[in-house]
VEXRO-904021 format. One line per 10 residues: number of its first residue (from 1); for each residue x, y, z of C-alpha. Coordinates in Angstrom, 3 decimals, always signed. Layout:
NUM	X/Y/Z  ...
REM end
This chain:
1	-66.003/+162.812/+18.045  -64.835/+163.481/+21.497  -63.775/+159.839/+21.976  -61.693/+160.071/+19.099  -59.915/+163.113/+20.423  -59.394/+161.451/+23.795  -57.736/+158.734/+22.136  -55.483/+160.870/+19.784  -54.338/+163.101/+22.911  -53.311/+160.146/+24.851
11	-51.019/+158.887/+21.869  -49.803/+162.467/+21.918  -48.894/+162.324/+25.736  -46.862/+159.069/+25.243  -45.104/+159.818/+22.362  -44.409/+163.543/+22.386  -46.259/+163.961/+19.207  -43.132/+162.332/+17.395  -45.757/+160.151/+15.870  -46.653/+163.325/+13.771
21	-43.408/+163.359/+12.192  -43.944/+159.841/+11.073  -47.169/+160.761/+9.639  -45.398/+163.348/+7.338  -43.330/+160.394/+6.129  -46.171/+158.092/+5.379  -45.803/+155.671/+7.858  -49.425/+155.695/+9.403  -51.330/+152.815/+8.208  -54.794/+153.422/+6.993
31	-56.110/+150.009/+7.263  -57.995/+150.414/+3.932  -59.847/+147.234/+2.578  -58.227/+145.557/-0.136  -59.702/+145.403/-3.722  -61.481/+142.073/-4.213  -59.362/+139.118/-5.236  -60.203/+135.338/-5.782  -60.669/+133.199/-2.853  -57.760/+131.268/-1.873
41	-58.057/+127.642/-2.090  -58.661/+125.508/+0.892  -55.645/+123.300/+0.512  -52.294/+124.641/-0.257  -50.572/+123.453/-3.552  -47.516/+121.112/-3.390  -44.044/+122.786/-2.816  -43.060/+121.874/-6.331  -45.986/+123.671/-7.716  -45.594/+126.758/-5.524
51	-41.903/+126.935/-6.625  -42.805/+126.918/-10.396  -45.883/+129.017/-10.194  -45.444/+132.817/-11.312  -45.900/+135.518/-8.763  -49.558/+136.800/-8.502  -50.200/+139.710/-10.537  -51.944/+143.184/-9.423  -54.468/+144.928/-11.549  -53.005/+147.865/-13.343
61	-56.172/+148.972/-15.339  -57.252/+152.543/-14.447  -59.553/+152.916/-11.333  -61.502/+155.789/-9.983  -61.547/+157.095/-6.143  -64.801/+158.500/-4.812  -64.736/+160.272/-1.303  -67.889/+160.456/+0.524  -67.347/+162.790/+3.377  -69.850/+164.170/+5.805
71	-72.077/+167.124/+4.432  -70.522/+169.623/+6.663  -67.021/+168.588/+5.697  -67.367/+168.955/+1.935  -66.487/+172.772/+2.064  -63.177/+171.854/+4.046  -62.119/+169.680/+1.168  -62.402/+171.996/-1.707  -58.883/+173.852/-1.209  -57.124/+170.402/-1.232
81	-56.015/+168.947/-4.719  -56.257/+165.229/-4.955  -56.994/+163.074/-8.044  -60.009/+160.704/-8.639  -58.623/+158.888/-11.709  -55.671/+156.756/-10.889  -53.731/+154.328/-13.258  -53.960/+151.267/-10.727  -55.389/+150.306/-7.261  -52.090/+150.893/-5.595
91	-51.942/+154.643/-6.825  -55.424/+154.948/-5.400  -54.714/+153.681/-2.001  -51.749/+156.346/-1.948  -53.992/+159.124/-3.049  -56.395/+158.277/-0.268  -53.398/+158.220/+2.353  -51.857/+161.384/+0.853  -55.296/+163.188/+1.497  -55.461/+161.954/+5.032
101	-52.128/+163.187/+5.938  -52.503/+166.499/+4.354  -55.617/+167.084/+6.776  -53.808/+165.970/+9.686  -50.916/+168.327/+8.823  -53.553/+171.088/+8.734  -54.473/+170.530/+12.228  -57.466/+167.895/+11.465  -55.734/+165.294/+13.626  -58.574/+162.863/+14.032
111	-58.973/+162.819/+10.178  -59.058/+159.220/+8.857  -60.578/+156.795/+6.205  -63.068/+155.159/+7.910  -63.976/+152.602/+5.490  -63.005/+151.752/+2.010  -64.543/+149.123/-0.342  -64.321/+148.630/-4.039  -67.147/+148.389/-6.470  -65.835/+146.980/-9.879
121	-63.024/+149.692/-10.849  -64.155/+152.390/-8.197  -62.870/+152.694/-4.731  -65.435/+154.348/-2.350  -63.810/+155.914/+0.847  -66.020/+157.246/+3.543  -63.930/+159.949/+4.969  -64.011/+161.652/+8.426  -62.350/+164.990/+8.672  -63.491/+166.139/+12.181
131	-62.674/+169.411/+14.031  -59.551/+171.398/+13.914  -57.356/+171.398/+16.874  -55.641/+174.522/+18.356  -53.151/+175.366/+20.848  -54.756/+177.187/+23.684  -51.266/+178.051/+24.856  -47.682/+176.434/+24.750  -45.972/+177.326/+27.931  -42.205/+177.461/+28.972
141	-41.554/+174.572/+31.431  -37.985/+174.727/+32.524  -36.425/+176.194/+29.380  -34.414/+179.519/+29.510  -35.898/+182.195/+27.526  -32.537/+182.528/+25.650  -32.607/+178.984/+24.283  -36.323/+179.167/+23.170  -35.626/+182.400/+21.446  -32.599/+180.732/+19.720
151	-34.624/+177.833/+18.848  -37.293/+179.987/+17.045  -40.217/+179.797/+19.770  -42.439/+182.708/+19.592  -45.450/+182.594/+22.005  -47.726/+184.019/+19.576  -47.183/+180.935/+17.294  -48.635/+178.706/+19.853  -51.333/+180.754/+21.303  -54.914/+180.413/+19.856
161	-53.203/+178.952/+16.628  -54.067/+175.658/+14.513  -51.999/+172.675/+16.091  -49.790/+171.440/+13.276  -47.754/+168.512/+13.929  -44.919/+169.684/+11.567  -44.483/+172.970/+13.546  -44.266/+171.192/+16.984  -41.894/+168.611/+15.650  -39.488/+171.337/+14.007
171	-39.609/+173.280/+17.374  -38.543/+169.972/+19.017  -35.770/+169.563/+16.752  -34.351/+173.224/+17.039  -34.567/+173.050/+20.988  -32.591/+169.602/+20.740  -29.937/+170.868/+18.472  -29.625/+174.100/+20.647  -29.045/+171.764/+23.799  -26.580/+169.357/+21.985
181	-24.484/+172.500/+20.937  -24.279/+173.636/+24.451  -22.953/+170.446/+26.140  -26.110/+168.319/+26.354  -26.037/+165.765/+23.609  -28.411/+163.355/+25.377  -31.024/+165.834/+25.961  -34.900/+164.800/+25.579  -37.839/+166.917/+25.184  -41.482/+166.298/+26.243
191	-44.852/+167.870/+26.464  -46.036/+168.024/+30.233  -49.316/+168.955/+31.803  -51.103/+168.548/+28.767  -54.976/+169.636/+29.120  -57.584/+169.160/+26.307  -60.610/+171.399/+26.361  -62.902/+170.637/+23.442  -60.252/+170.769/+20.690  -57.864/+173.194/+22.403
201	-54.696/+171.829/+23.780  -52.663/+173.437/+26.619  -49.223/+172.124/+27.603  -45.547/+172.822/+29.004  -42.232/+172.194/+27.234  -39.927/+170.456/+29.499  -36.415/+169.656/+28.650  -34.546/+166.970/+30.326  -30.737/+167.800/+29.528  -29.101/+164.676/+30.874
211	-25.599/+164.453/+31.802  -23.343/+167.665/+30.900  -20.474/+166.616/+28.316  -17.218/+168.366/+27.626  -14.670/+167.542/+24.693  -11.895/+165.518/+25.927  -9.268/+165.212/+23.087  -8.695/+165.072/+19.432  -7.529/+161.691/+17.992  -5.910/+161.532/+14.374
221	-6.052/+158.291/+12.810  -3.955/+158.089/+9.275  -0.645/+158.667/+7.654  -0.332/+162.499/+8.248  +2.280/+164.936/+9.484  -0.229/+167.388/+10.588  -0.155/+168.269/+14.235  -2.791/+167.631/+16.674  -2.439/+170.870/+18.434  -2.706/+172.791/+14.944
231	-6.018/+170.957/+14.322  -7.142/+171.812/+17.876  -6.565/+175.398/+17.494  -7.831/+175.562/+13.774  -11.035/+173.387/+14.477  -11.686/+175.255/+17.750  -12.263/+171.735/+19.770  -10.485/+172.939/+22.879  -10.422/+170.280/+25.712  -12.765/+171.186/+28.633
241	-15.294/+173.181/+26.478  -18.896/+172.159/+26.443  -19.503/+169.603/+23.799  -21.245/+171.050/+20.508  -22.333/+169.109/+17.794  -22.216/+171.843/+15.314  -18.429/+172.353/+15.698  -18.120/+168.662/+14.913  -19.925/+169.138/+11.592  -18.166/+172.393/+11.010
251	-14.842/+170.572/+11.575  -15.466/+168.198/+8.986  -16.393/+170.946/+6.420  -13.373/+172.858/+7.350  -10.982/+169.915/+6.966  -12.234/+169.315/+3.478  -11.347/+172.891/+2.370  -7.610/+172.306/+3.247  -5.819/+171.481/+0.133  -3.246/+169.320/+1.852
261	-5.448/+167.038/+3.725  -8.123/+164.424/+2.853  -10.833/+163.502/+5.316  -11.681/+159.724/+4.519  -14.550/+159.366/+6.613  -16.855/+161.331/+8.643  -15.423/+162.311/+12.272  -16.557/+159.726/+14.881  -17.406/+160.855/+18.526  -17.114/+158.644/+21.422
271	-18.861/+159.258/+24.720  -17.486/+158.037/+28.278  -17.765/+159.630/+31.632  -19.137/+163.147/+30.486  -16.332/+163.605/+28.156  -16.305/+163.449/+24.101  -13.386/+162.133/+22.177  -13.407/+163.212/+18.628  -11.501/+160.772/+15.867  -10.359/+162.011/+12.441
281	-9.375/+159.677/+9.876  -6.941/+161.879/+7.663  -4.547/+161.272/+4.944  -1.961/+163.642/+3.476  -2.367/+164.607/-0.088  +0.374/+166.175/-2.362  -0.301/+169.725/-2.010  +2.959/+171.533/-2.687  +2.691/+172.852/-5.998  +5.278/+173.656/-8.800
291	+4.174/+175.102/-12.227  +5.822/+175.773/-15.125  +3.467/+177.230/-18.035  +4.897/+178.404/-21.340  +2.650/+180.603/-23.741  +2.950/+180.968/-27.449  +1.441/+184.257/-28.436  +1.577/+185.562/-31.909  +2.702/+189.436/-32.387  +0.187/+191.639/-33.980
301	+1.579/+194.010/-36.747  +5.249/+193.006/-35.669  +8.073/+195.510/-36.623  +11.160/+195.176/-38.420  +13.537/+192.762/-36.753  +10.621/+191.818/-34.259  +9.675/+188.072/-34.011  +6.369/+186.951/-35.310  +5.737/+185.170/-31.869  +6.412/+185.782/-28.431
311	+7.310/+183.217/-25.676  +5.885/+183.992/-22.198  +6.262/+182.147/-19.047  +4.530/+181.411/-15.674  +6.324/+179.729/-12.682  +4.488/+179.174/-9.410  +5.896/+177.709/-6.335  +3.820/+176.537/-3.412  +4.467/+175.087/-0.063  +1.677/+174.145/+2.021
321	+1.565/+172.596/+5.631  +4.897/+173.330/+6.543  +6.319/+171.263/+9.473  +2.517/+170.001/+9.944  +1.344/+173.228/+11.308  -0.571/+174.680/+8.386  +1.552/+177.322/+7.337  +1.951/+178.186/+3.632  +4.463/+179.933/+1.347  +3.887/+180.893/-2.243
331	+5.774/+182.737/-5.014  +4.700/+183.446/-8.676  +6.759/+184.935/-11.410  +5.212/+185.730/-14.696  +6.834/+187.158/-17.868  +4.137/+188.877/-19.993  +6.024/+190.075/-22.925  +9.575/+190.888/-23.660  +9.805/+193.763/-21.234  +7.065/+193.122/-18.779
341	+7.255/+190.961/-15.606  +4.846/+190.078/-12.605  +5.651/+188.861/-9.189  +3.581/+187.554/-6.351  +4.361/+186.417/-3.034  +2.288/+185.158/-0.341  +2.281/+183.800/+3.479  -0.489/+182.083/+5.230  -0.410/+181.604/+9.160  -3.608/+179.877/+10.272
351	-4.611/+179.476/+14.006  -2.453/+182.605/+14.826  -1.198/+182.244/+18.552  -3.754/+179.471/+19.071  -6.884/+181.549/+18.103  -9.274/+180.997/+15.188  -7.818/+183.799/+13.494  -5.577/+183.489/+10.063  -2.759/+185.820/+9.388  -1.766/+186.383/+5.656
361	+0.193/+188.661/+3.962  +0.866/+189.221/+0.124  +3.016/+191.327/-2.139  +2.462/+192.185/-5.719  +4.801/+193.705/-8.159  +4.315/+194.693/-11.777  +6.900/+196.063/-14.251  +4.928/+197.374/-17.400  +7.299/+197.611/-20.285  +9.351/+201.022/-19.822
371	+6.542/+202.918/-18.352  +5.964/+202.262/-14.785  +6.598/+200.013/-11.606  +3.711/+199.046/-9.282  +3.769/+197.439/-6.066  +1.092/+196.337/-3.562  +1.776/+194.785/-0.275  -1.257/+193.729/+1.932  -1.768/+192.231/+5.391  -4.958/+190.286/+6.427
381	-6.817/+188.698/+9.436  -9.734/+186.235/+8.602  -12.124/+184.622/+10.780  -14.147/+181.624/+10.123  -17.715/+182.093/+10.786  -20.667/+179.488/+11.052  -21.275/+177.176/+8.273  -19.109/+177.859/+5.415  -18.201/+181.660/+5.598  -14.997/+183.488/+6.422
391	-14.884/+187.223/+7.194  -11.563/+189.149/+6.674  -10.314/+192.595/+7.402  -7.320/+193.889/+5.519  -5.086/+196.764/+4.765  -3.499/+197.325/+1.325  -0.760/+199.781/+0.022  -0.283/+200.518/-3.513  +2.678/+202.377/-4.978  +3.186/+203.401/-8.325
401	+6.374/+204.848/-9.797  +7.078/+206.072/-13.285  +10.281/+204.976/-15.057  +12.267/+208.086/-16.047  +13.081/+206.722/-19.392  +9.724/+206.930/-20.605  +9.512/+210.802/-19.383  +12.293/+212.377/-21.531  +10.052/+213.640/-24.442  +6.900/+214.292/-22.529
411	+5.112/+217.681/-23.440  +2.113/+216.979/-21.093  +1.019/+215.025/-18.267  +1.320/+211.340/-19.442  -1.426/+208.808/-18.802  +0.529/+207.343/-16.061  +1.453/+209.067/-12.810  +3.273/+208.602/-9.681  +0.851/+207.772/-6.879  +0.187/+206.057/-3.329
421	-2.957/+204.584/-2.173  -3.635/+203.260/+1.132  -6.950/+201.602/+1.792  -8.703/+199.488/+4.450  -11.309/+196.817/+3.650  -13.687/+193.969/+4.400  -13.738/+190.523/+2.553  -16.393/+187.451/+2.885  -15.997/+184.311/+1.444  -18.500/+181.452/+1.138
431	-17.144/+178.063/+0.106  -18.979/+174.543/-0.201  -16.719/+173.022/-3.031  -16.409/+169.307/-2.977  -12.694/+169.534/-3.788  -10.168/+172.220/-3.556  -8.485/+170.946/-6.909  -11.168/+169.291/-9.109  -14.896/+170.158/-7.604  -17.727/+168.464/-8.966
441	-20.355/+170.374/-6.807  -20.540/+173.396/-4.755  -20.380/+177.139/-4.517  -17.556/+179.523/-4.130  -18.513/+183.116/-3.609  -16.726/+186.246/-2.264  -17.429/+190.030/-1.908  -14.877/+192.466/-1.186  -14.852/+196.362/-0.634  -12.253/+198.610/+0.547
451	-11.898/+202.454/+0.711  -8.659/+204.834/+1.172  -7.059/+208.121/+0.036  -5.186/+208.320/-3.152  -2.275/+210.585/-3.222  -0.623/+211.764/-6.347  +3.172/+212.938/-6.143  +4.969/+215.342/-8.579  +7.577/+213.710/-10.621  +10.593/+216.002/-10.742
461	+11.238/+214.907/-14.328  +8.030/+216.575/-15.222  +7.008/+220.151/-15.406  +4.858/+221.285/-12.227  +2.517/+223.058/-14.589  +1.580/+219.550/-16.181  -0.114/+218.929/-12.583  -2.368/+222.082/-12.888  -6.079/+221.337/-12.334  -5.166/+217.673/-11.257
471	-6.672/+216.748/-7.543  -3.494/+215.549/-5.507  -5.582/+214.085/-2.812  -8.788/+211.981/-3.559  -10.998/+209.502/-2.007  -10.878/+206.123/-4.045  -13.134/+203.055/-3.611  -12.613/+199.749/-4.760  -15.471/+196.840/-5.089  -14.934/+193.217/-6.020
481	-17.192/+190.141/-6.596  -16.492/+186.823/-7.644  -19.083/+183.562/-7.650  -18.738/+180.245/-9.119  -21.037/+177.262/-9.057  -20.246/+173.746/-10.091  -23.175/+171.400/-10.974  -22.930/+167.777/-11.863  -24.322/+167.037/-15.319  -24.848/+163.389/-15.988
491	-22.444/+160.616/-14.489  -18.846/+162.437/-15.181  -19.933/+165.808/-16.619  -19.718/+169.106/-14.736  -21.027/+172.369/-15.559  -19.085/+175.302/-14.267  -20.822/+178.847/-14.297  -18.684/+182.027/-13.122  -19.182/+185.639/-12.740  -16.387/+187.960/-11.474
501	-16.079/+191.725/-11.529  -14.292/+194.782/-9.949  -14.974/+198.441/-9.966  -12.549/+201.302/-9.286  -14.451/+204.620/-8.187  -12.325/+207.858/-8.426  -12.998/+211.205/-9.893  -9.689/+211.213/-11.824  -7.964/+207.983/-12.753  -4.888/+207.260/-14.837
511	-3.877/+204.187/-16.799  -1.613/+202.800/-13.981  -4.489/+202.772/-11.508  -6.439/+200.481/-13.780  -7.333/+196.857/-13.274  -5.618/+194.410/-15.824  -7.399/+191.304/-17.231  -6.707/+189.046/-20.134  -5.084/+185.637/-20.490  -5.418/+182.237/-18.946
521	-6.693/+183.186/-15.414  -9.173/+185.752/-16.454  -10.049/+186.168/-19.994  -8.958/+183.214/-22.617  -8.307/+184.055/-26.234  -6.190/+187.177/-25.274  -2.676/+188.202/-24.142  -1.893/+188.300/-20.511  -3.043/+191.463/-18.824  -4.013/+192.834/-22.391
531	-6.878/+194.884/-21.091  -6.979/+197.987/-19.003  -10.358/+198.556/-17.014  -11.715/+200.701/-14.410  -14.687/+198.393/-14.272  -15.446/+195.218/-15.593  -17.475/+192.123/-15.508  -16.654/+188.590/-17.016  -18.909/+185.739/-17.238  -17.847/+182.176/-18.024
541	-19.559/+179.123/-18.961  -17.373/+175.853/-18.935  -18.252/+172.140/-19.174  -15.943/+169.711/-18.140  -16.318/+165.941/-19.146  -14.230/+163.791/-16.643  -12.624/+160.492/-17.770  -11.029/+160.098/-14.150  -10.580/+161.669/-11.039  -8.445/+164.311/-12.409
551	-8.613/+163.985/-16.184  -11.124/+165.780/-18.248  -11.820/+167.750/-21.465  -13.469/+170.989/-21.676  -15.209/+173.700/-23.544  -15.649/+177.076/-22.604  -16.879/+180.587/-23.475  -15.816/+183.950/-21.806  -18.091/+186.953/-22.050  -16.590/+190.391/-20.611
561	-17.892/+193.922/-20.336  -14.979/+196.493/-19.789  -15.053/+200.170/-19.066  -12.139/+202.703/-19.149  -13.175/+205.960/-17.276  -10.055/+207.857/-18.761  -10.057/+211.203/-20.493  -9.605/+210.391/-24.285  -9.621/+206.879/-24.109  -9.550/+205.108/-27.428
571	-11.879/+202.235/-26.642  -13.853/+203.669/-23.649  -16.104/+200.592/-23.547  -15.501/+196.990/-25.040  -17.175/+193.475/-24.816  -14.557/+190.906/-25.547  -15.483/+187.281/-26.049  -13.277/+184.430/-25.784  -13.963/+180.642/-26.962  -12.035/+177.622/-26.720
581	-11.183/+174.149/-25.856  -8.800/+172.427/-23.699  -7.871/+169.030/-21.773  -6.234/+168.301/-18.310  -4.679/+165.014/-17.384  -2.306/+163.356/-15.051  +1.173/+162.326/-16.137  +4.364/+161.061/-14.382  +5.750/+164.754/-14.031  +2.394/+166.275/-12.891
591	-0.861/+167.567/-14.078  -0.650/+168.678/-17.887  -3.161/+171.145/-19.181  -3.321/+172.283/-22.881  -5.756/+175.131/-23.898  -6.511/+176.751/-27.448  -8.723/+179.736/-27.392  -9.768/+182.377/-29.811  -10.801/+185.914/-28.744  -12.730/+188.852/-30.401
601	-12.626/+192.518/-29.239  -13.055/+195.886/-30.711  -9.152/+195.520/-31.650  -9.369/+192.022/-33.055  -11.717/+189.619/-34.746  -12.077/+185.871/-34.381  -8.988/+184.439/-36.412  -7.280/+181.310/-36.437  -4.063/+183.305/-36.942  -4.571/+185.261/-33.657
611	-5.478/+181.955/-31.477  -3.823/+181.670/-28.149  -2.091/+178.356/-27.077  -1.566/+177.853/-23.463  +0.137/+174.648/-21.979  +1.936/+173.468/-18.995  +2.533/+171.121/-16.183  +1.549/+171.453/-12.560  +3.830/+169.185/-10.406  +2.474/+168.606/-6.833
621	+4.787/+166.800/-4.230
REM end
């Protein structure tokens, strides 16, 4: 047994135990005896016969495996699950190999199948298990304590603990990853000063860092107007900084999230004289957007002289990657009904002043009939984190003003009030989508929270007594969550599951404080912004069947839950449902989309007469 241990530890020293990783992949031969076959002829047949002869067959009848361990090793084998009845001889050999590898992975490093022989349809295996090896102690050779800690090294994990090759290989991999992210991509690791006492192993971890490497420059290959200086700031690949393989990998992920660039191949790195030059094969994609969507909505209970249908509109203009610097400007205008309109504007400035920060500002205006006018400006700073996350801090101001024409006949405080709300909050986004426009796989998740003070202003057109008992200054909290997951189904199918929701927490809410939802963007089968809610959650299941890169048909179901925490609200709870189908395909003028949906709520039921039709063209240039 000690002879076996000596041979194994000598191999351990020469290979740095990397052979253990190969064991886990099933590359260590067992040298089993092959099942009996007929004797080969003493004279080879002619070439013509050899060419026409069918390939030799392999027995495929069921076989049995019988393991014959030593008497003291039978208790060790009880926890292991292995089959003794196999469909053929090849499966039997694989089962023997799997058991030996499992024993070696559990610190029985000298386990082996010493003898294998066939007797009829039974494979007899003389199995040697041996003694379990242990780490007496694994010491730090020349690595800093900080590097070892980041790599996951803990002294207690390698002191009087079983010697499992996978744990040692994992530690090696983590240390080398830390080294290559600190400017040493050619570092090597070895186990030094190894001593074997019985079955206990002592050693030192020694890192050979190799030559230090710094970033040299960033090279863009392909037809793109994007400037290299912007990409250096955006990807944080500054010259003279220590080389980091993690930053290169993160750069590829961040480039795939840009809607105006297409990464045609993985980044390439070329090393020379202690410097690393990174090459990106990029191509511009049509990302500037112009949308014009027309909605045809039937009017429920039309009055005399009122049209039976309403025509709504949605116009969007987005300009991205302005002057090759990544900046973007967007404007959206929507006509919700005959007297209600919505306006959104946004500006995005990535790599603000050469930093990884992204500055963005937005403005929202909503005019609801002749009742009130809401404005909501917002300023945000976002910072990309490791892997696929982005952390943002923001400040938002919301002003709501009543329209005087609605107050002439008021005899009590109306359900809308003049108010101002200033809030500050955090937002975190996680994005692993395969494509920003037509994702086939990936996850997009975001969470947001904000807190501030809401101040109610007394309207001069209303009697002051109407505000008696109403708190004018209150603390208000807003929470939001969104998660959507794309799962490939079959060759061209994609299943989209999405959940999103928001909550508004305040002791006294009014109608113009509430969230608005309904329509093509939130809850299909209903009019645009048809619902008011202080809290809501919407779940979506949608199946898309692609027939081309940007052409698909889809079926969907939207299920929502709404709450309206208002005094004397007619529908304080509701669970609307939307069902429908649609198609989207590329035309010469742009991306055409058609959606037909039915909706059911407490105010309406499923009816073909109340179906909603949305169609429009998204033109990118």
